[in-house]
KENU-312372 format. One record per residue (C-alpha): x, y, z; residue in three letters. Coordinates in steps of 0.25 Angstrom, whole numbers, padded with zeros to 4 digits, always signed. Layout:
# residues N
XYZAla/...
//
This chain:
# residues 421
+0090-0004+0167Met/+0090-0001+0182Ala/+0083+0008+0191Gly/+0079+0019+0183Leu/+0070+0011+0175Leu/+0062+0004+0186Leu/+0056+0018+0189Ala/+0041+0017+0186Pro/+0041+0032+0182Ser/+0050+0031+0172Gly/+0056+0047+0172Val/+0064+0051+0184Leu/+0067+0065+0186Ala/+0082+0069+0185Gly/+0091+0076+0175Ser/+0097+0071+0164Phe/+0113+0064+0165Asn/+0119+0067+0153Ala/+0130+0055+0154Gly/+0117+0045+0157Asn/+0110+0051+0145Thr/+0121+0050+0135Ala/+0123+0035+0139Trp/+0109+0030+0138Val/+0108+0036+0125Leu/+0120+0030+0120Thr/+0114+0017+0126Ala/+0101+0019+0118Thr/+0108+0019+0105Ala/+0116+0007+0109Leu/+0103+0000+0112Val/+0097+0003+0100Leu/+0109+0001+0092Phe/+0107-0013+0097Met/+0094-0015+0090Thr/+0097-0008+0077Ile/+0106-0011+0072Pro/+0113-0021+0082Gly/+0102-0033+0084Leu/+0097-0030+0070Ser/+0110-0033+0064Leu/+0112-0045+0073Phe/+0098-0052+0070Tyr/+0099-0047+0055Ala/+0113-0055+0053Gly/+0108-0068+0060Leu/+0096-0071+0051Val/+0097-0074+0036Arg/+0100-0063+0026Ser/+0085-0064+0020Lys/+0081-0059+0032Asn/+0090-0049+0036Val/+0083-0037+0034Leu/+0070-0042+0041Ser/+0077-0043+0055Val/+0083-0029+0053Leu/+0070-0024+0050Met/+0064-0030+0064Gln/+0073-0023+0071Cys/+0073-0010+0065Phe/+0057-0012+0064Ala/+0057-0016+0079Ile/+0066-0004+0082Thr/+0056+0006+0076Cys/+0043+0000+0083Leu/+0048-0001+0097Val/+0052+0013+0096Ser/+0039+0018+0093Ile/+0033+0008+0103Leu/+0042+0011+0114Trp/+0037+0027+0111Leu/+0022+0024+0111Val/+0022+0016+0124Gly/+0033+0007+0127Gly/+0043+0016+0134Tyr/+0030+0020+0143Ser/+0026+0005+0146Leu/+0038+0003+0151Val/+0043+0015+0160Phe/+0031+0023+0163Ala/+0025+0022+0175Asp/+0015+0011+0174Gly/+0007+0015+0187Gly/-0001+0003+0193Ser/+0004-0005+0181Trp/+0018-0002+0183Gln/+0023-0016+0187Ala/+0018-0022+0174Leu/+0020-0009+0165Ile/+0022+0005+0163Gly/+0011+0016+0159Gly/+0010+0024+0147Leu/+0013+0038+0152Ala/+0027+0037+0143Lys/+0019+0033+0130Ala/+0024+0042+0119Phe/+0033+0048+0130Leu/+0024+0061+0133Pro/+0033+0071+0140Gly/+0046+0065+0138Met/+0056+0076+0134Gly/+0069+0078+0134Thr/+0071+0081+0149Asp/+0063+0071+0153Thr/+0072+0062+0161Val/+0072+0046+0167Ile/+0084+0045+0177Gly/+0094+0055+0171Asp/+0093+0051+0156Ile/+0081+0058+0147Pro/+0068+0049+0146Glu/+0071+0049+0130Thr/+0083+0043+0133Val/+0077+0032+0142Phe/+0066+0031+0132Phe/+0075+0028+0121Met/+0085+0018+0127Phe/+0073+0009+0133Glu/+0067+0010+0119Met/+0081+0002+0113Thr/+0078-0009+0123Phe/+0063-0010+0118Ala/+0068-0010+0104Ile/+0078-0020+0105Ile/+0070-0031+0113Thr/+0060-0034+0102Pro/+0071-0033+0092Ala/+0079-0044+0099Leu/+0066-0054+0096Ile/+0068-0053+0082Val/+0078-0063+0081Gly/+0069-0074+0087Ala/+0060-0073+0074Phe/+0068-0066+0063Ala/+0068-0071+0049Glu/+0051-0076+0051Arg/+0044-0065+0056Met/+0034-0055+0048Lys/+0039-0042+0050Phe/+0025-0038+0055Ser/+0024-0047+0064Ala/+0037-0045+0071Met/+0033-0029+0071Leu/+0020-0033+0079Trp/+0028-0043+0088Phe/+0038-0032+0092Ser/+0029-0022+0095Gly/+0020-0030+0102Leu/+0029-0037+0110Trp/+0037-0024+0115Leu/+0023-0020+0120Val/+0019-0032+0127Leu/+0033-0038+0131Val/+0044-0029+0130Tyr/+0036-0017+0139Leu/+0032-0024+0150Pro/+0044-0032+0153Ile/+0052-0019+0151Cys/+0042-0012+0162His/+0044-0024+0171Trp/+0059-0023+0172Leu/+0062-0008+0168Trp/+0051+0000+0170Gly/+0048-0003+0184Gly/+0040-0016+0182Gly/+0036-0028+0192Trp/+0050-0036+0188Leu/+0058-0023+0191Ala/+0051-0022+0203Gln/+0055-0036+0207Leu/+0069-0033+0206Gly/+0072-0038+0192Ala/+0085-0034+0185Met/+0086-0032+0170Asp/+0096-0021+0167Phe/+0096-0020+0152Ala/+0085-0031+0148Gly/+0089-0044+0149Gly/+0076-0048+0154Ile/+0067-0036+0145Val/+0075-0038+0133Ile/+0083-0051+0132His/+0073-0060+0140Val/+0060-0054+0134Asn/+0064-0053+0119Ala/+0072-0068+0121Gly/+0058-0075+0125Ile/+0050-0067+0115Ala/+0061-0073+0104Ala/+0059-0087+0108Leu/+0044-0085+0108Val/+0044-0078+0093Ser/+0053-0089+0088Ala/+0045-0101+0093Leu/+0032-0093+0088Val/+0037-0090+0075Leu/+0044-0104+0073Gly/+0055-0107+0065Lys/+0061-0101+0054Arg/+0060-0110+0040Lys/+0070-0119+0041Gly/+0074-0118+0056Phe/+0082-0125+0061Pro/+0087-0133+0050Val/+0090-0123+0040Thr/+0103-0115+0043Pro/+0100-0100+0048Met/+0114-0093+0049Pro/+0115-0078+0050Pro/+0116-0071+0038His/+0127-0060+0041Asn/+0136-0062+0054Met/+0143-0050+0052Thr/+0129-0042+0053Met/+0127-0051+0067Val/+0141-0047+0073Val/+0137-0033+0068Thr/+0124-0034+0077Gly/+0130-0041+0088Ala/+0141-0030+0090Gly/+0130-0019+0090Met/+0124-0027+0099Leu/+0135-0028+0109Trp/+0138-0013+0107Val/+0123-0009+0109Gly/+0121-0018+0121Trp/+0130-0008+0130Phe/+0119+0002+0128Gly/+0109-0009+0131Phe/+0114-0013+0145Asn/+0123-0001+0149Ala/+0113+0009+0145Gly/+0102+0003+0154Ser/+0110+0009+0166Thr/+0105+0022+0160Leu/+0117+0028+0167Thr/+0131+0031+0161Ala/+0138+0025+0173Asp/+0145+0013+0179Gly/+0133+0004+0179Arg/+0131+0006+0164Ala/+0147+0003+0163Gly/+0145-0010+0170Met/+0133-0013+0162Ala/+0141-0011+0149Met/+0153-0019+0153Leu/+0145-0032+0158Val/+0137-0031+0144Thr/+0150-0032+0137His/+0156-0042+0146Val/+0142-0050+0144Ala/+0143-0050+0129Ala/+0158-0054+0128Ala/+0157-0066+0137Ser/+0143-0069+0130Gly/+0149-0069+0117Ala/+0162-0077+0120Leu/+0154-0088+0128Thr/+0145-0091+0116Trp/+0157-0091+0106Met/+0165-0102+0116Val/+0152-0111+0117Ile/+0151-0110+0103Glu/+0166-0113+0100Trp/+0165-0125+0108Trp/+0153-0130+0103Arg/+0154-0127+0088Phe/+0169-0126+0087Gly/+0169-0112+0082Lys/+0163-0099+0088Pro/+0154-0092+0079Ser/+0152-0077+0078Val/+0138-0078+0079Leu/+0141-0085+0092Gly/+0149-0074+0098Ile/+0139-0062+0095Val/+0125-0071+0100Thr/+0134-0074+0113Gly/+0138-0058+0114Met/+0121-0055+0113Val/+0118-0067+0124Ala/+0128-0060+0134Gly/+0123-0046+0129Leu/+0109-0051+0133Gly/+0112-0058+0144Thr/+0119-0046+0152Ile/+0107-0038+0150Thr/+0099-0039+0161Pro/+0111-0040+0170Ala/+0121-0028+0165Cys/+0117-0018+0175Gly/+0118-0028+0186Phe/+0130-0037+0184Val/+0146-0035+0184Gly/+0156-0040+0173Pro/+0158-0054+0179Phe/+0142-0055+0180Gly/+0143-0051+0165Ala/+0153-0061+0162Leu/+0146-0074+0168Val/+0133-0068+0160Ile/+0139-0066+0148Gly/+0145-0081+0149Val/+0131-0088+0153Thr/+0125-0081+0141Ala/+0135-0085+0131Gly/+0131-0099+0137Ile/+0118-0099+0140Val/+0113-0091+0127Cys/+0121-0100+0118Phe/+0114-0113+0123Tyr/+0102-0107+0123Ala/+0102-0103+0109Thr/+0107-0117+0105Gln/+0096-0124+0112Tyr/+0085-0113+0105Val/+0089-0117+0092Lys/+0095-0131+0093Arg/+0086-0138+0103Thr/+0073-0130+0104Leu/+0075-0127+0089Lys/+0069-0113+0090Ile/+0070-0102+0080Asp/+0074-0091+0088Asp/+0081-0085+0075Ser/+0092-0076+0082Leu/+0092-0084+0095Asp/+0086-0073+0103Val/+0080-0080+0114Phe/+0093-0089+0117Pro/+0101-0076+0118Val/+0094-0065+0123His/+0082-0072+0131Gly/+0091-0083+0137Ile/+0102-0073+0138Gly/+0092-0064+0145Gly/+0088-0073+0154Ile/+0100-0078+0158Thr/+0105-0063+0160Gly/+0093-0059+0168Ser/+0095-0072+0178Leu/+0111-0068+0179Leu/+0108-0054+0183Thr/+0103-0059+0195Gly/+0116-0066+0200Val/+0126-0058+0194Phe/+0121-0043+0199Ala/+0124-0048+0213Asp/+0137-0040+0217Arg/+0143-0052+0222Ser/+0145-0057+0207Leu/+0149-0043+0202Gly/+0135-0037+0200Gly/+0131-0024+0203Leu/+0119-0030+0214Gly/+0107-0037+0216Leu/+0096-0028+0222Pro/+0097-0027+0238Glu/+0092-0038+0245Gly/+0091-0047+0233Val/+0099-0060+0230Ser/+0104-0066+0217Ile/+0092-0077+0217Leu/+0083-0067+0221Asp/+0087-0059+0208Gln/+0088-0070+0200Val/+0074-0074+0204Gly/+0068-0060+0200Ile/+0077-0060+0187Gln/+0071-0075+0184Ala/+0057-0070+0186Leu/+0059-0058+0176Ala/+0064-0067+0165Val/+0052-0076+0167Ala/+0043-0066+0166Val/+0047-0060+0154Thr/+0050-0072+0148Leu/+0034-0076+0150Ala/+0030-0063+0146Trp/+0037-0061+0135Ser/+0035-0074+0129Ala/+0020-0074+0131Leu/+0018-0062+0125Phe/+0028-0063+0113Ser/+0021-0077+0110Phe/+0006-0069+0111Leu/+0011-0058+0103Ile/+0017-0067+0091Leu/+0004-0076+0091Lys/-0005-0065+0090Val/+0004-0059+0078Leu/+0005-0073+0072Asp/-0011-0073+0069Val/-0011-0058+0067Gly/+0000-0057+0057Leu/+0008-0069+0055Gly/+0021-0069+0062Leu/+0029-0077+0051Arg/+0033-0075+0037Val/+0030-0086+0027Thr/+0039-0097+0025Pro/+0042-0092+0012Asp/+0044-0078+0017Glu/+0053-0083+0027Glu/+0062-0090+0018Val/+0063-0079+0008Gln/+0068-0071+0020Gly/+0061-0059+0027Leu/+0069-0048+0021Asp/+0061-0049+0008Thr/+0049-0054+0012Val/+0045-0043+0023Leu/+0054-0032+0019His/+0057-0034+0004Glu/+0072-0031+0006Glu/+0084-0038+0007Thr/+0096-0037+0017Gly/+0105-0042+0005Tyr/+0107-0039-0010Leu/+0109-0052-0015Asp/+0097-0058-0008Leu/
//
């Protein structure tokens, strides 16, 4: 999210632009559609049938919880003027949205629309982490973790990059959330998987997706919704939004085909799970770059995503034997890191991009990108670890081994996803 989001004051004088307002309203609905139902169905299909409702419940509850926290103070801590603390965090002047009415404008769209659009980003970020601890975390612990993580991790990092904080002041480029969302959630997912430990039977017992039709349905919704995610981040209905949509689609397609070809070559057959995972990898990797690169850069970024994320997934699961249940870190985390670094390369006009800041070389920008990634990895990993450890002492993180075998749907919610269970 460029330009407008770097203004510390948040609200800027102006009048409504009907076209831009209509587009951001549409993009807001698309991004919410990514979580409910897109990510929900994608994740639910990937788990075993005895845990399908638990994942749907987690995504739904996170949507509700984050929406309220965003109203109470989350939005304000990201986008309100932080005064002398502006480099680190915003203020509380916008907590509960005092004075926001139908005529309040940010740029040339209603601030209510901007508030909602940004809220959908805050919703999907902790929802992504669910995939790392699926099938074994208590529902109460998940709620506390998601709320505390939003406040202590997401809000500061979001402010640093999109609210006029110190990383934005350094010139870090993250158009639609490669760092704020994917790197951030990815490393939190890895820490969660390590702290909780492996599912009972992993990696010896096969744990295939229980419903691939549901997975593909959710993946298709993610692909469509991602246009709101990336192209909507221009906050304008113009040529830059069109380019962001184009490069998003190119990266998704090239990431999917690359993953499919590698899998076909290595294992003899291409899988449906592989091609949709490659698509998600391509989308996550293009996200930080989508407002800065052209079609050539998008193609290279998508192919790179397919290669890097495929081998990262194999390494995490097969070599390190870390039970990141739904591959959040190797797909979103590694994809976000890769895309964030490549943004500094392919944004350059000589490579078809829209241009680096004046006087900044490719090497300089890659260095700034690397710093932003490193800071995000460190902050998110540290506070994710601390939150999980405190919750483990206070509530306990995991269900019991017997409850895990029985399944979270029955144990935690007294329901089943299918009548024959």
